[in-house]
SEKOLKOL-729374 format. One record per residue (C-alpha): residue number from 1; residue in one letter; z, y negated, x negated. Coordinates in steps of 0.02 Angstrom, whole numbers, plus 32768, in hexadecimal, padded with zeros to 4 digits. Layout:
N
> resi; resn; c3; c2; c1
> NUM; A; Z; Y; X
...
***
This chain:
77
> resi; resn; c3; c2; c1
> 1; M; 8287; CD87; 6A3A
> 2; K; 8216; CDF3; 6A55
> 3; V; 8212; CE71; 6AED
> 4; S; 819F; CEFB; 6B1C
> 5; N; 817D; CF7D; 6B8E
> 6; I; 81D0; CF4E; 6C37
> 7; K; 81A6; CFC8; 6CBF
> 8; D; 821B; CF7F; 6D48
> 9; I; 81EA; CEDA; 6D54
> 10; D; 8267; CED0; 6DE2
> 11; K; 8300; CECC; 6D77
> 12; F; 82C0; CE61; 6D0F
> 13; F; 82BB; CDD8; 6D59
> 14; D; 8353; CE14; 6DA1
> 15; V; 8399; CE10; 6CEC
> 16; I; 8339; CD5F; 6CCB
> 17; D; 8388; CD1D; 6DAC
> 18; H; 8423; CD24; 6D58
> 19; C; 843B; CCD6; 6C9F
> 20; K; 849B; CC55; 6C90
> 21; G; 8427; CBF8; 6C19
> 22; K; 836A; CBBE; 6C0D
> 23; V; 82FF; CC4A; 6BEB
> 24; E; 824A; CC3B; 6BCD
> 25; L; 81B0; CC8B; 6BA3
> 26; V; 816A; CC60; 6B19
> 27; T; 80A2; CC73; 6B17
> 28; G; 8028; CC7D; 6A96
> 29; E; 7FE7; CBDA; 6A8D
> 30; G; 8099; CBB1; 6A5D
> 31; D; 80B5; CB76; 6B3F
> 32; R; 8162; CB95; 6B64
> 33; L; 8161; CBAC; 6C2E
> 34; N; 821B; CBB3; 6C78
> 35; L; 8246; CC6D; 6CB2
> 36; K; 82DA; CC3D; 6D20
> 37; S; 823C; CBD3; 6DA2
> 38; K; 81FD; CC6E; 6E01
> 39; L; 8154; CC0C; 6E31
> 40; S; 814A; CC24; 6D62
> 41; Q; 8183; CCE7; 6D70
> 42; Y; 80E7; CCFF; 6DE3
> 43; V; 8089; CC97; 6D9B
> 44; S; 8086; CCAB; 6CCE
> 45; L; 80C6; CD6C; 6CE9
> 46; A; 8014; CD88; 6D65
> 47; N; 7FB1; CD64; 6CC0
> 48; I; 8023; CDE9; 6C58
> 49; F; 8037; CE7B; 6CB8
> 50; S; 7FC1; CEFE; 6CD4
> 51; N; 7FF3; CFB6; 6D2A
> 52; G; 8092; CF74; 6D4F
> 53; E; 80DA; CF65; 6C9A
> 54; I; 80EB; CEDF; 6C2D
> 55; P; 80C4; CF1B; 6B6E
> 56; E; 810B; CE84; 6AF4
> 57; L; 8157; CDD5; 6B3E
> 58; E; 81A5; CD51; 6ACE
> 59; I; 8225; CD1F; 6B17
> 60; V; 82C3; CC89; 6AFB
> 61; A; 8379; CC91; 6B32
> 62; Y; 83DB; CBFF; 6AEC
> 63; E; 849E; CC4D; 6B23
> 64; K; 84D4; CCEF; 6AC8
> 65; E; 8513; CD2D; 6B7A
> 66; D; 845B; CD2A; 6BA0
> 67; I; 841B; CD72; 6AF7
> 68; D; 8492; CE06; 6B26
> 69; S; 8460; CE2B; 6BE3
> 70; L; 83AF; CE42; 6BB7
> 71; M; 83C9; CE90; 6AFE
> 72; H; 8444; CF14; 6B87
> 73; F; 83A3; CF20; 6BFF
> 74; M; 8327; CF3F; 6B56
> 75; I; 8383; CFBB; 6B31
> 76; N; 83D9; D022; 6BA8
> 77; G; 834D; CFE9; 6C5F
***
């Protein structure tokens, strides 16, 4: 799923942290990084966002309830 215009990065990471299954960031090269890893969160996203906002990411979640949580975050903030 593509997610865009993430303004509240802390809340985004909180949603990721509460996911039960694996959540991955797909890089432009097709690599998949585990977003539940704090190290991956900081290293991978430090290069992506500027001005405290993440313009667009492709993420993969494997559990339906995790997808629902991420969708809820994207719709309601």
